[in-house]
N, C-alpha and C positions, 0 to 999 in steps of 0.2 A: 511529523505531525501525527497526533493520535487519530485513530480511525473514526471516532465519533465526530471529530471536527470535519474530517473529510465527508462524512455522511451528511452533516448539516449543509455544507457547501454544495454537495451533489444534489440534495433535495431541492435547494434553492434553484440550481441550474435546471433541474428537471421540471420544477414547478413553472419556471419561466417558459421553458420549451413547451410544456403542456398548454399553458395559457395562450401561447402564440399558435400552436398547431392543433390543439384539442385532441392530440394523439397520446394516450396514456403510456404507450410504449417508449416515447421519448423520455418520460420521467424515469421509467425503469432502466433505460439505457444509461442515463446520466448517473443514476445511483450505482449501478453495477460497475461502470467504468471508473467511477470516482472512488470506489472502495476496494474492489478486487485486487488492484496492484499491491496492496499491503500484505497479501498472502505470501508474497515472495520473501518476506523477512525470515521465514522458516529456513531458507537456504543459508542466510547469514548466521542464524543461531545454530544450525546444524554444523556449519563449518567451525564455529567457535567450539562447540562440544567435541568435534573431531580433532581439531588442531590446536585449540587453546589460544587462537589469535583472532582478533576482530578484523573483519573484512566488510566492505560495502559492495557486495555482489549484486543484490537487488535485481534479479533477472527480468522482472516485469516493469522496472522503472527505466524509461529511456526516451529522450526526446526524439530519437530515431523512429520509434513506434508511432509517436504522435504525428510526425511528419508523413510517414507512410500511410497511416490511417486517414489523415486529413486529405492527402492526395487522392486516395481511393474514394473517399466520401464525395469529393468534388467531381471526380470523373464519373462516378455512378449516380451523382445527384441524389444521394441518400441522406435524407433529413435526420433520421434516427442515428446514423453513423456520425454525422457532423456533431450532433449533441453529445454523443459518447466521447468523441475525440476532444471536444471542448472540455468536458468534465475531467477527462484523463489529463489533459494539458494543465488545467488548473490544479489538479492534484500534484503534479510534478513541480509547478511553480510555488505552490504553498509549502511543499516539502523543502525545496531548495531555500526558500526564504527563512523558514523556521529552523532548519538544520544547519545553516551557515556552511554551505559547501562551496567549493570552487565554482566559478561560473559555469563550468562544463560538468559539474559533479553529477548531474542527472542524465548525462549522456552515457549509455551503456558502453559504447566504444571507448570513451575517455577513461571510464573506470577500468575496463579491460586492459587498456594500454598501460595503466598504472598498477596493474595486477591487483586491483580492488583494495589496495592498501589505504586504510582510513587516513593515514598521515598525509597522503598525497591528494586526497579528495576533499577532506573537511578542512575548513579554515580554522576550526577549533577542535583538533582531534581528541584532546583530553575530555572535553564536554561530550563529544559524540560517543566515546567509549563509556563514560559514566552513564549516559542515557541508555545505551544498549544493555549495560549491566542491570540498570533499574528495570528495563523492559523484561529481561530474562527472569529477574526475581519475581516480578508481577505475574508473568506467565506461569512460573513454577507454582506460585501460591494458588492461582486459578486452577491449575491442573490438579493440585493436591485437594482443593476444595471439591472439585467436580468428582474426583475419585472417591473421596470420603462420602459425598452425597450419594453417589451411585452404589457404594457398598452398603450404606444405611438403608436405601430403598430396597436393594436386593435382599438384605437380611430380614427386613420387615416383611417383604413379600413371602419369603420362605417360611416365616413364623405363622403367617395367616393361613397359608395353604396347608 
């Protein structure tokens, strides 16, 4: 699932938590926990650039983390942590639904057991590979645009001074 969709869902969760608790930190916790896990895609893209093979490493995606965080939130009776865990868990469930993985595909231990091989984790590996390749092309375009923007700003700044 694309990050902006996770953001929308996380803002909704955070908004409901804020409405119930009147604590703005719950909204921030939901947003961070619902978006931050996608930073781990860098590991998959780096592996592809290094080895030329697609893998579903996703080190920040794991039902184990939600289970541990949920247990800790209950033991500590921490409202903000409960909201963060809920947002994180919904992130995983949304990813699993949209990305058509095996029922245990968002378990880090399951992925590790299968050596992160996309063919063992995804129920439609060809679509998963195409999606990852499209993501990498999009990231490459964004990087090129940001570099050209930065260079143009830098060259204009040098001309003015």
